[in-house]
C-alpha positions, 0 to 999 in steps of 0.5 A, a space after each residue: 231366469 228373469 232380467 226385468 227390474 221395473 214391472 214388479 216394485 218391491 214396496 208400492 209407496 216407493 216403486 222405483 226403489 229396491 232391486 230383485 236377484 240379490 241380497 246384500 250382506 255387507 257395504 264396506 263405504 270408503 269416503 272422501 269429503 271436501 267441506 267447502 266444495 261439496 265434492 264427494 269420492 266414493 268407493 263402495 263394496 258390496 258383498 252380497 248373495 243372488 237369489 237367481 240367475 240373471 244376466 243384470 243386476 241394479 243398484 239405486 244411486 243418484 244421478 247427481 253421481 257420476 260412476 267411474 268404474 265397476 268390478 264384479 267378483 274380483 275381475 276387470 272392470 264390468 260393463 254398466 249403465 247409470 241412468 234415472 238413478 239406477 246402476 244398472 251392471 253386467 257382469 261378464 259371467 253369469 253367477 248362478 243362484 246362490 253365488 257370491 257377488 261382490 261389486 265395487 263401485 268407484 263414483 264421485 259428484 257433488 251429492 245433493 238430496 233426492 227430490 220426492 213427495 215428502 220434500 228434499 231427503 238424503 246429502 244436505 249441506 249444512 252452513 258449515 259441515 253436513 247430514 245425512 237424513 235418509 228416510 225413506 229414499 235418501 240413501 242413494 243420494 250418497 252410496 250405492 245400494 239396494 234401498 229398501 227397508 226390508 233389505 238390512 246389511 252391515 257396514 263399514 263406513 271410512 270417511 277422510 275429510 278436513 281435519 277441523 271437522 268431527 265426523 260422525 257415522 253408525 256404529 263404533 269408531 274403530 280408527 282415526 288417523 290424521 294426515 296432514 290437514 286431513 282425518 279419516 274416521 272408521 265407524 264398525 257397524 255389525 248389526 244389520 241396517 236399513 239404508 235409510 238408517 245410515 248416516 253421515 254427519 260433519 261439522 265443527 263439533 266436539 264429543 263428550 259423554 253423556 251419564 256414567 253407566 257403561 252398558 250403554 255408553 251414550 255421548 253427545 258431539 255438538 258445537 261447544 257453544 250450545 254445551 250448556 244448554 245441552 246439559 240441562 235439555 238433553 240431561 235426563 236421557 239416561 233416565 230415559 234410557 233406563 226407563 225404556 229398557 225396563 218397558 221395551 227390553 235390552 238397548 239393541 245396540 253397541 251405544 247411543 249418540 245424539 248429534 246437535 247441528 250448529 243450524 237449527 232444524 225443522 225436525 229431529 232425525 233418526 239413525 241407527 245408534 243416533 238421533 239429530 237435532 237441530 240447534 232450537 232444539 237447545 233451548 235451554 228450556 227442556 221444550 224438546 224432551 217429547 222429541 228426545 223420547 221419540 227418537 231414543 225410542 226409535 233404537 228399538 222401533 224402526 232401527 232393531 225392528 224395521 218395518 218390511 214395507 212403508 205401509 206398516 209406517 205406524 209400527 215406528 211412528 206409533 211406537 216411538 210416539 207413545 214412547 213419549 207418552 211412556 215417558 211423560 208418565 215416568 217423569 212425572 209429567 201427566 200420565 199416558 192415559 191423560 195424554 191419550 184422551 188429550 190426542 184422541 180429542 185432537 184427533 176427533 177434530 181432524 179428518 178421519 179420511 186415513 187407514 192406519 195400516 195402509 195409509 197411502 205414500 202421501 200420508 206417511 208421515 202425517 201426524 195422525 199416523 203418529 198419534 193414532 198409532 200411539 192411540 191404538 197401543 194405548 187401546 190395546 194396553 187398556 184392553 191387555 192391562 199393564 204387565 201383559 202389554 208390557 211383556 208383549 212389546 218385550 216379546 215383540 223387541 226381542 222375537 225380532 231384534 234386528 229384523 223385519 216386521 209386518 203389522 200381521 206379525 204384530 198381531 199375532 204375537 198380541 193375540 197369544 197375550 188376550 184372552 179373547 180375539 182381538 180382531 174387533 181392536 184391530 179392525 177398528 183401528 187398524 183397518 177403518 177410517 172412523 176414530 174409535 172411542 178409546 177403551 
């Protein structure tokens, strides 16, 4: 039995994040949000199973949100302490290992992004509305959670906001209720989802369908003023979806939503079943199509297959970057081989001080992780040949669908598709700093 929370980080890259002693299977969030005052009130119900006997359990929750009450397993209010981003709860009775842990947290406050080495992450006000960008540690800015990527759960997200605003969250809109000047939107996301991929988007938006294929319903949510540009710039998404399904296997979720904010955004953002772009990504010239492909590919690589530890970030970004090159090839642009050789030339002029399979937290989102990850996949493709390479990718996405993955699992699976040992390739591309030559 142990009550220690901080001595063994779940992930060395984010040592403060994540908690031991339980596994959450379900989050039910009932939120009420006032756009004008940026005031959020919430009731979060977490359904979990304990993995060991403990007198206390901790959740991640930003200090910008104040906790009013906590209940455990339906009992009267439980004791809790909320400090340094941890909500530590003491149930009235000890719960045996393998027991049900049902926690209800009532909270409210003015949500703010969480500051960290990667800037400000989480719940963020727009000129008119909100976006949530949770990667890697922003989930706790708006709900109490076990915030690390290996902890996946299903979600029900209910948000009540002022009626003029359109509200988007992960999953399928199952219910919408208008009462006076407010509307409640209820979304159900049944597939397991990492906390950082949960999102809410609120703005003066309109919704419309993309394409005519009902097998994967696609929709856009954006300001009316951007509609004409969007239809041109994002117009090839149905073909992109078809190509990625051909290459990566079936799309892993019930549908796909693209949100375009009324504000400019520095970079697009991914969430499970959604991608979020800024108004600047609608330029009328398809200038962001590479990014559109990148974010769509994350639905397979990052959202369905999610890393267990942040050191394996190349499994998300390298694959999504390589998908840009696959789309270029399919759309009649430069081939993946041409793109790879251009990227290799650029990389050869940049510092070679990163180990792809363990870049360190400061370099986690360095562009060299994206490009070197994609180059690693191209080197593997050249080694295996197209037939085996794409068979491997489909096996990878099917075997670990909605699961957690590691570099070791990918290299192990790849070995089954190779005639000779891939160890020299992995040693050179994943575990050494020098830039190898492309095969």
